[in-house]
C-alpha positions in Angstrom: -95.8 -45.8 -48.4 -92.7 -44.5 -50.1 -90.4 -46.2 -47.5 -91.7 -49.6 -48.8 -91.0 -48.9 -52.5 -87.7 -50.9 -52.8 -89.4 -54.0 -51.5 -92.0 -53.9 -54.2 -89.4 -54.1 -57.0 -87.2 -57.0 -55.7 -86.9 -59.6 -58.5 -88.8 -57.5 -61.1 -87.7 -55.8 -64.4 -87.3 -52.6 -62.4 -84.5 -54.3 -60.4 -83.1 -55.9 -63.5 -82.6 -52.5 -65.0 -80.9 -51.3 -61.9 -83.2 -48.3 -61.3 -82.5 -46.4 -58.1 -85.2 -44.3 -56.6 -83.9 -40.9 -55.3 -87.2 -39.3 -54.5 -90.8 -40.5 -54.7 -94.1 -38.8 -53.9 -97.4 -38.3 -55.6 -96.1 -35.0 -57.1 -92.7 -36.1 -58.4 -90.5 -39.2 -58.8 -86.8 -39.0 -59.4 -84.6 -42.0 -60.2 -81.3 -43.0 -61.8 -80.0 -45.9 -63.9 -76.5 -46.7 -64.9 -75.6 -46.8 -68.5 -74.0 -50.2 -68.8 -73.0 -52.5 -71.7 -75.9 -54.9 -71.2 -78.3 -52.0 -71.9 -76.5 -50.6 -75.0 -76.9 -50.9 -78.7 -74.0 -52.3 -80.8 -73.4 -48.6 -81.6 -72.4 -47.9 -77.9 -75.5 -45.9 -76.9 -78.1 -46.7 -74.3 -80.9 -48.6 -76.1 -84.1 -46.8 -76.7 -86.1 -49.6 -75.1 -84.1 -49.2 -71.9 -84.8 -45.5 -71.9 -88.5 -46.1 -72.5 -88.6 -48.8 -69.8 -87.0 -46.4 -67.3 -89.5 -43.7 -68.1 -92.4 -46.1 -67.9 -91.3 -47.5 -64.6 -90.8 -44.1 -63.0 -94.0 -42.6 -64.3 -95.9 -45.7 -63.2 -94.5 -45.4 -59.7 -95.7 -41.8 -59.6 -99.2 -43.0 -60.8 -99.2 -45.7 -58.1 -98.3 -43.2 -55.4 -101.1 -40.9 -56.6 -103.8 -43.5 -56.8 -107.2 -42.5 -55.4 -108.5 -44.2 -52.2 -109.7 -47.7 -52.9 -108.0 -48.2 -56.2 -106.4 -51.6 -56.9 -103.4 -50.4 -58.9 -102.4 -48.8 -62.2 -101.3 -49.8 -65.7 -99.9 -48.0 -68.7 -102.4 -47.6 -71.5 -100.5 -45.2 -73.7 -96.9 -44.0 -73.9 -95.1 -41.6 -76.3 -91.4 -41.0 -76.3 -89.3 -38.4 -78.1 -85.5 -39.0 -78.3 -83.2 -36.0 -78.4 -79.7 -37.3 -77.7 -77.8 -40.5 -76.9 -76.2 -41.6 -73.6 -73.1 -43.6 -73.7 -71.6 -43.5 -70.2 -72.4 -42.6 -66.6 -76.0 -42.5 -65.4 -79.2 -41.3 -66.8 -81.7 -39.5 -64.5 -85.5 -39.7 -64.8 -87.8 -37.1 -63.4 -91.6 -37.8 -63.6 -94.3 -35.3 -62.8 -98.0 -35.5 -63.2 -99.8 -33.5 -65.9 -103.2 -34.8 -64.8 -104.3 -37.0 -61.9 -108.0 -38.0 -61.9 -110.2 -40.8 -60.6 -109.8 -42.9 -63.8 -106.5 -41.9 -65.3 -103.3 -40.0 -64.7 -100.9 -38.6 -67.2 -97.2 -38.4 -66.4 -94.3 -36.6 -68.1 -90.9 -38.1 -67.6 -87.7 -36.3 -68.7 -84.5 -38.4 -69.0 -81.2 -36.5 -68.9 -77.7 -37.7 -69.3 -74.8 -37.4 -66.9 -74.0 -34.1 -68.6 -77.5 -32.8 -67.9 -78.5 -32.9 -71.6 -82.0 -34.0 -72.4 -81.9 -37.5 -73.8 -85.7 -38.2 -74.1 -89.1 -37.2 -72.9 -92.0 -39.5 -72.4 -95.7 -38.8 -71.8 -97.7 -41.7 -70.6 -101.3 -42.3 -69.6 -101.9 -44.6 -66.6 -105.3 -46.3 -66.1 -106.6 -46.6 -62.5 -107.5 -50.2 -61.8 -110.4 -50.9 -59.6 -111.1 -53.9 -57.4 -113.4 -56.4 -59.0 
């Protein structure tokens, strides 16, 4: 399934953000995104919304890969982000790991670090397992 991931994101917001998947499994997803002017604030830092979108996208991918048999998909029902530092150049790296994977929900923690390895943000999100109707 992981070998088909890039095809799922063609033409989507994921691709617009320029997220590159480095590793993807039901236990961990690692991705990178360039810090570029179109994603920055007027103050020259990566916009918080871009950081949150990266975290949500990477956590959701992990939740998708961890779906139970017969599930139709997943969707974010809650997300909480803490910001610790800004990012103004290079790339940011996202690493998502599950805190809980169940039949109805999964909870994913995503740490975003800057090019210098410094913690930029941490997001915890709950994903609802969608069923076929």
